[in-house]
C-alpha positions in Angstrom: 88.2 111.5 66.0 90.6 113.6 68.3 89.2 116.7 69.7 91.1 119.0 67.5 88.0 121.1 66.8 87.7 122.1 70.5 88.0 125.7 71.1 91.0 126.8 73.3 93.0 129.9 74.6 94.3 133.1 72.8 95.3 136.1 74.7 95.6 139.9 74.1 99.1 141.1 72.8 100.2 144.5 73.5 100.9 146.5 70.2 104.2 148.2 70.1 104.0 151.4 68.0 107.6 151.6 67.3 107.2 148.5 65.1 104.7 150.1 62.7 107.7 151.5 60.7 109.0 148.1 60.2 105.6 147.0 58.8 105.6 149.8 56.4 108.9 149.1 55.2 108.7 145.5 54.6 105.3 145.7 53.1 106.3 148.3 50.9 109.4 146.6 49.9 107.0 143.5 48.8 104.4 145.8 47.2 103.5 145.0 43.5 105.2 146.9 40.7 103.5 150.1 39.6 100.6 150.0 37.1 99.9 152.7 34.6 97.3 153.9 37.0 98.7 153.3 40.5 102.1 154.3 41.9 104.1 151.6 43.5 104.8 151.8 47.4 108.3 150.7 46.7 109.1 152.5 43.6 111.7 155.3 43.7 109.8 157.3 41.2 106.6 158.5 43.1 106.6 161.9 44.6 107.5 162.2 48.3 103.9 163.0 49.0 102.6 159.7 47.4 105.1 157.6 49.4 104.1 159.5 52.7 100.4 158.9 52.0 101.1 155.2 51.6 103.3 155.0 54.5 100.7 156.8 56.6 97.9 154.4 55.5 99.8 151.3 56.5 100.9 152.9 59.7 97.3 153.2 60.7 96.8 149.4 60.0 99.8 148.4 62.1 98.4 150.4 65.1 95.1 148.5 65.4 94.4 147.0 68.6 92.5 143.8 68.3 89.4 143.4 70.4 89.8 139.9 71.7 86.8 138.0 72.8 85.6 134.3 73.3 85.4 132.7 69.8 82.2 131.0 70.6 79.8 130.5 73.8 80.9 126.8 73.8 84.5 127.7 73.6 87.1 127.5 76.3 87.6 131.1 77.7 91.2 131.1 76.9 90.6 130.9 73.0 90.0 134.2 71.9 89.1 135.8 68.5 89.3 139.2 67.0 89.0 140.8 63.7 91.5 143.4 62.1 91.3 145.2 58.9 93.6 144.8 55.9 93.8 146.6 52.6 92.0 145.0 49.9 94.9 146.3 47.4 98.0 146.9 49.0 99.0 149.4 46.3 96.1 151.5 47.4 96.2 151.2 51.2 93.9 154.0 51.8 91.3 152.4 49.8 88.8 149.5 50.5 89.4 147.4 53.4 88.5 143.8 54.3 88.4 141.7 57.4 91.1 139.4 58.5 89.8 137.0 61.3 92.6 136.1 63.8 92.7 133.8 66.8 95.3 133.1 69.6 96.3 130.7 72.2 98.8 132.2 74.6 102.2 130.5 75.6 101.9 128.8 78.7 105.2 129.9 80.2 105.4 133.7 79.6 108.8 133.7 81.4 110.0 131.4 78.4 108.1 133.0 75.6 110.0 133.3 72.3 107.3 134.6 70.0 104.3 133.8 67.8 103.7 130.7 65.8 101.2 131.1 62.8 99.8 128.2 61.0 97.8 127.4 57.7 96.1 124.1 56.9 96.3 124.2 53.1 93.7 124.8 50.5 93.9 127.3 49.0 90.6 128.2 50.6 91.2 126.4 53.9 90.2 127.9 57.0 92.9 128.4 59.6 91.2 130.1 62.4 90.8 127.1 64.5 94.5 125.8 63.8 95.8 126.8 67.2 93.4 124.3 68.9 94.9 121.4 67.1 98.3 122.9 67.5 97.9 123.1 71.2 96.8 119.6 71.3 99.9 118.1 69.2 102.7 120.4 69.9 105.2 119.3 72.7 105.0 121.2 76.2 108.4 122.9 75.2 106.8 124.4 72.1 103.6 125.3 73.9 105.6 127.2 76.6 107.3 129.3 73.9 104.8 130.3 71.4 101.7 132.3 71.2 99.5 130.1 68.7 98.2 132.3 66.1 95.5 131.2 63.6 93.7 133.1 60.7 91.3 132.7 58.0 93.2 133.8 54.9 91.6 136.8 53.0 88.5 135.9 51.2 88.1 132.6 53.3 85.7 131.7 56.1 85.3 134.7 58.4 87.8 136.9 56.6 85.4 138.7 54.1 84.5 135.4 52.6 84.1 135.4 48.6 81.5 133.7 46.5 81.0 133.2 42.7 77.4 132.0 43.4 78.2 128.5 42.1 75.9 125.6 42.1 77.2 122.2 43.5 77.7 120.7 40.1 79.6 123.7 39.1 82.1 123.0 41.9 83.1 119.6 40.4 86.2 120.5 38.5 88.2 117.5 38.0 86.6 116.0 34.8 87.8 113.5 32.7 88.4 114.0 29.0 85.9 112.7 26.6 85.5 114.0 23.0 81.7 113.9 23.4 81.7 116.1 26.6 84.6 118.3 26.0 82.5 121.2 24.6 80.3 121.3 27.4 83.4 121.3 30.0 84.7 124.4 28.1 81.2 125.9 28.7 81.4 125.0 32.2 84.8 126.4 32.7 83.7 129.6 31.0 80.6 129.9 33.0 82.5 129.5 36.3 84.9 132.2 35.4 82.1 134.6 34.1 80.0 133.9 37.4 83.2 134.7 39.4 83.7 138.0 37.6 80.1 138.9 37.8 79.7 138.0 41.5 83.2 139.3 42.7 85.3 140.7 40.0 86.4 143.6 42.0 87.7 141.5 45.0 88.9 138.2 43.3 92.1 139.6 41.7 93.3 140.7 45.4 92.8 137.0 46.7 96.3 135.9 46.1 99.1 134.3 47.9 101.2 137.3 47.8 98.5 139.4 49.4 97.9 136.7 52.0 101.6 136.9 52.8 101.2 140.7 53.1 98.4 140.1 55.5 100.6 137.8 57.5 103.1 140.5 57.8 100.6 143.1 58.8 99.4 140.8 61.6 103.0 140.5 62.7 103.1 144.1 63.3 99.8 144.4 64.8 100.9 141.8 67.3 104.0 143.7 68.1 106.4 141.2 66.8 109.7 141.6 65.0 109.5 138.2 63.5 107.0 135.2 63.0 107.5 131.6 63.2 105.2 129.3 61.0 103.8 125.7 60.5 102.3 125.4 56.9 100.7 122.3 55.4 100.4 121.8 51.6 99.2 125.0 50.1 100.4 126.3 53.2 104.0 125.6 52.4 103.8 127.9 49.3 102.3 130.4 51.4 105.0 130.1 53.8 107.6 130.3 51.1 106.2 133.3 49.4 106.3 134.9 52.8 110.0 134.2 53.1 110.7 135.7 49.7 108.7 138.9 50.5 109.9 139.3 54.0 113.1 137.4 54.5 114.1 139.4 57.7 110.7 138.8 59.3 111.0 134.9 59.0 112.1 133.1 62.0 111.2 129.3 62.2 109.4 128.0 59.4 108.2 124.4 59.0 106.9 123.6 55.5 105.1 120.2 55.5 103.9 118.4 52.3 105.4 121.0 50.0 104.5 122.7 46.6 107.0 123.2 44.1 106.8 127.1 43.6 107.7 126.8 39.9 104.7 124.6 39.2 102.1 126.9 40.8 99.6 126.1 39.9 98.6 124.2 36.8 101.7 122.2 37.0 100.8 121.2 40.6 97.7 119.8 39.5 99.3 118.0 36.9 101.7 116.5 39.1 98.9 114.6 40.7 98.7 112.6 37.6 102.2 112.2 37.2 102.6 111.1 41.0 99.7 108.6 40.7 101.7 106.1 38.5 104.5 105.1 40.5 102.1 104.9 43.5 99.9 102.8 41.2 102.7 100.5 40.4 103.7 100.2 44.0 100.1 99.2 44.8 100.0 96.3 42.3 103.1 94.9 43.8 101.8 95.2 47.3 98.4 93.5 46.3 100.2 90.8 44.3 102.3 89.8 47.3 98.9 89.2 49.1 97.1 87.7 46.4 95.9 84.7 48.4 94.1 87.2 51.0 92.8 89.7 48.4 92.5 87.7 45.3 93.4 90.5 42.8 96.0 88.6 41.0 99.4 87.0 42.0 101.6 89.3 39.7 101.7 93.0 39.4 100.6 92.6 35.8 97.5 90.6 36.9 96.5 92.9 39.4 96.9 95.7 36.9 94.8 94.0 34.5 92.1 93.2 37.3 92.0 96.9 37.8 91.5 98.1 34.1 89.0 95.3 33.6 86.8 96.7 36.4 87.3 100.1 35.1 86.0 99.0 31.6 83.2 97.0 33.1 82.1 100.2 35.0 82.4 102.4 32.1 79.8 100.2 30.2 77.6 99.4 33.3 78.3 101.8 36.3 78.4 100.1 39.9 75.4 100.9 41.9 76.6 101.8 45.5 73.3 102.4 47.3 72.0 104.6 44.5 75.2 106.2 43.8 76.6 105.1 40.3 80.3 104.7 40.0 81.7 104.8 36.5 85.1 103.6 35.2 86.2 107.4 35.2 85.2 107.5 39.1 87.4 104.3 39.6 90.4 106.0 38.1 89.9 109.3 39.9 89.4 107.4 43.2 92.3 105.2 42.9 94.6 108.4 42.0 94.0 109.2 45.7 93.8 105.7 47.3 96.9 104.1 45.9 99.1 106.3 48.2 98.1 103.8 50.8 98.3 100.4 49.4 96.4 98.6 52.1 93.6 101.2 51.9 93.7 101.1 48.1 93.5 97.3 48.1 90.6 97.1 50.7 88.6 99.6 49.0 89.1 98.0 45.4 88.2 94.5 46.8 84.9 96.1 48.2 84.2 97.7 44.7 84.7 94.5 42.9 82.2 93.0 45.3 79.7 95.5 44.4 80.1 95.3 40.9 79.2 91.4 41.4 76.3 92.2 43.3 77.5 91.1 46.7 77.3 92.9 50.1 80.0 95.5 50.8 81.6 97.3 53.7 80.6 100.9 52.5 83.1 102.5 55.1 85.9 101.3 52.9 84.7 102.8 49.7 85.2 106.5 50.5 87.9 106.9 47.9 85.0 106.0 45.2 82.0 107.5 46.7 83.5 110.8 48.0 83.7 112.4 51.3 80.9 113.5 53.5 79.7 117.1 52.8 82.5 119.4 53.9 81.7 121.7 56.8 83.3 124.7 58.5 85.5 124.3 61.6 83.4 126.8 63.4 79.7 126.8 62.8 78.6 129.9 64.4 79.2 132.1 61.4 78.0 130.7 58.0 79.9 131.2 54.8 78.9 131.1 51.2 78.4 127.4 50.2 80.8 127.8 47.4 83.5 129.9 49.4 86.1 127.3 49.4 85.8 126.8 45.6 85.6 130.4 44.9 88.6 131.2 47.1 90.5 128.3 45.6 90.1 129.6 41.9 91.0 133.0 43.0 94.5 131.8 44.1 94.9 128.9 41.5 94.1 131.3 38.8 95.2 134.5 40.1 98.8 133.7 41.5 100.0 132.9 37.9 97.7 133.4 34.9 100.7 133.0 32.7 100.6 129.3 33.4 97.1 128.9 32.0 96.5 128.8 28.3 93.9 130.9 26.7 93.3 128.4 23.9 90.7 125.7 24.9 92.1 123.4 22.1 95.3 123.2 23.9 93.7 121.8 26.8 92.1 119.0 24.7 95.5 118.2 23.3 97.1 118.1 26.5 94.3 116.0 28.1 94.6 113.4 25.3 98.4 113.3 25.5 98.5 113.0 29.3 96.0 110.4 29.4 98.3 108.4 27.4 101.3 109.1 29.6 99.4 108.9 32.8 96.4 106.8 32.3 95.2 106.9 35.9 94.6 110.6 36.0 96.3 112.6 33.3 93.2 113.7 31.4 91.6 114.8 34.7 94.5 117.0 35.5 95.2 118.5 32.2 91.8 119.2 30.7 90.1 122.4 30.6 89.8 124.7 33.9 88.1 128.0 34.5 91.7 129.7 34.7 91.5 129.5 30.7 89.0 132.3 31.1 90.3 134.3 34.1 91.6 137.7 34.0 95.1 138.3 34.0 97.1 138.2 37.2 97.4 141.6 39.0 101.1 140.7 39.7 103.7 138.2 38.3 104.1 134.9 39.8 106.5 135.0 42.9 109.9 133.6 42.1 110.9 131.9 45.3 114.6 131.7 45.7 116.2 132.8 49.0 118.6 131.7 51.9 115.9 131.9 54.6 116.5 129.0 57.2 113.3 126.8 57.1 112.6 123.0 57.4 110.9 121.1 54.7 109.2 118.0 55.8 108.0 115.3 53.2 106.5 111.6 53.0 107.9 109.6 50.3 104.2 108.6 49.2 101.9 111.6 49.1 98.6 112.0 47.5 98.6 115.5 46.7 102.4 116.8 46.9 104.5 114.1 45.8 108.2 113.9 47.0 109.8 115.6 43.9 107.5 118.6 44.8 109.0 118.8 48.4 112.4 118.3 46.8 112.0 121.1 44.5 111.0 123.5 47.2 114.1 122.5 49.3 116.4 123.3 46.3 114.7 126.8 46.0 115.0 127.6 49.8 118.8 127.6 49.8 118.9 127.8 53.6 116.6 125.0 54.3 117.1 121.5 55.5 114.7 118.5 54.4 113.3 115.8 56.4 112.2 112.9 54.1 110.0 109.9 55.5 110.9 106.9 53.5 107.7 104.7 53.2 105.8 107.6 54.6 102.2 107.6 53.4 99.5 110.3 53.3 99.5 114.0 53.1 100.8 115.8 55.9 103.7 114.4 58.2 104.0 116.5 61.4 102.9 115.2 64.0 102.7 111.6 63.1 104.0 109.9 66.2 107.3 108.9 64.5 110.1 109.7 66.9 112.4 110.7 64.0 110.4 113.0 62.2 108.4 114.6 65.2 111.9 114.8 67.0 113.5 116.9 64.0 110.6 119.2 63.9 110.2 119.7 67.6 113.9 120.3 68.1 113.9 123.0 65.4 110.8 124.9 66.9 112.3 124.3 70.3 115.8 125.7 69.6 115.6 127.5 66.1 118.5 125.3 65.1 118.1 123.3 61.8 119.7 119.9 61.5 123.2 120.0 60.3 122.4 118.0 57.3 119.1 116.7 55.7 117.4 113.9 57.6 116.0 110.6 56.4 113.6 108.9 58.6 111.6 105.7 58.0 107.9 105.4 58.4 106.6 103.1 61.3 103.5 101.0 61.1 102.1 103.2 63.7 102.6 106.6 61.9 101.2 105.2 58.6 98.2 103.8 60.3 97.7 107.3 61.9 97.9 108.7 58.0 95.2 106.3 57.1 93.0 107.3 60.0 93.6 111.0 59.2 92.6 110.1 55.5 89.3 108.7 56.7 88.6 111.9 58.9 89.7 114.2 56.1 92.2 116.1 58.3 95.9 116.3 58.2 97.6 115.3 61.4 96.9 117.9 64.0 94.9 120.1 61.9 91.0 120.5 61.5 90.8 120.9 57.8 87.5 121.4 56.3 88.7 121.3 52.8 90.9 118.3 53.1 89.9 116.5 50.0 91.5 114.9 46.9 90.6 118.2 44.9 92.7 120.5 47.4 96.2 120.9 48.3 
């Protein structure tokens, strides 16, 4: 595993007081609409006294001076961390405040410095404080010379006032297959998760949203004394980046959105896309395995390979496969295959070992990760502990709170959808469409963000992606009218940049270096080396160049 978890530089930035009004203006413009009890910061109707009070409160935030210090005793001295305060509720900036943990690695050539490059690893709920370490390793020298690399744990995550619902480990298991006999229990589980979250953090969770995280990014921009920010976001981070461009279009500089979320399908529709995307990938796998039938013995036609798969699913449904004490059911095989088939080679090798286990033969357990789960997730920086369920609590806060309108309040509608989608998408349809805690979540504080702007940005997408299928990236590209898209034909895995592919890495590097987008959309072809790197990253549970504690099949 690369040393992307090493700790590295970050330098103090001078605060330019004259930029505070810019923060106030852009944050106020993006403030939520007024509720019956709270006047909007952007509304023309509040009194001048109210507007002045809101401006003054945000002004004070913008004038914070981060107290940079070594992130950890074992960290290189150049890697610095600090904590700033942000409003819990941007409609009440004078009210409760929460922490935002930030980090920085300074540009290596101050004379060539262009600005700051923020990054986000995905999630929702992924910690980003240590992202600059990985970015410093992976970015070309030209980019390292030009950018201060800025990391942050999003609000409610990691070291940024982490939220918790007090969930037990089993309650965090949320991708559940539909079964008539267990559906009532699944409804009770979903309701319990929502109730626990309300009881434990009901005053905070409504404000842990993508829109507010984007506002935090803009506040951080002002605190750092910058007129604009550049950004690299992966998976969920593409949605966060897109929302930022919508709320603060004049503050967005060079934005790279890698493995993209379709903003119109956030978030129930994106989870359902996992099922839709699994079917063509499964078909691709059956063809790949059939062409290599002499080696793997799964069948010499795609139909026979498919039959072999479903036979094992049925067998394990009746008699679960024992893998060193862990029982693998037919539903576990379906769920595991959903993630595995985006790399036909990995899927085939894993499935062959699973068949051996079903026959009582010795197996290579390291190849069975898709069906046995990852190791227990950890945090990038172990010096500060976060609640055990922080990743899940912050995930539901965003997935439910960004757009509650996407989630039906009728449990029976989830039963109907799960049954129908299991028929349409037999690998994963019922997992994706069955009941979730969002069915019992409070209504969103704000409407969902409509992303539709002309901000220049670069969307980067693999053809075969386990979490954000190619049509999702194409959809974001269409919504960002000023964007260009890099598509990697044959590209496997979740996360493209950097991959060692000269075509894809070159397009991103040139954009970060010059600020000029390609003249037209770019099509690259995956190489054996870049796909091999993606398979290795999948084994490590990290995206290329990113320390991702929550990189797993149940996260974006």
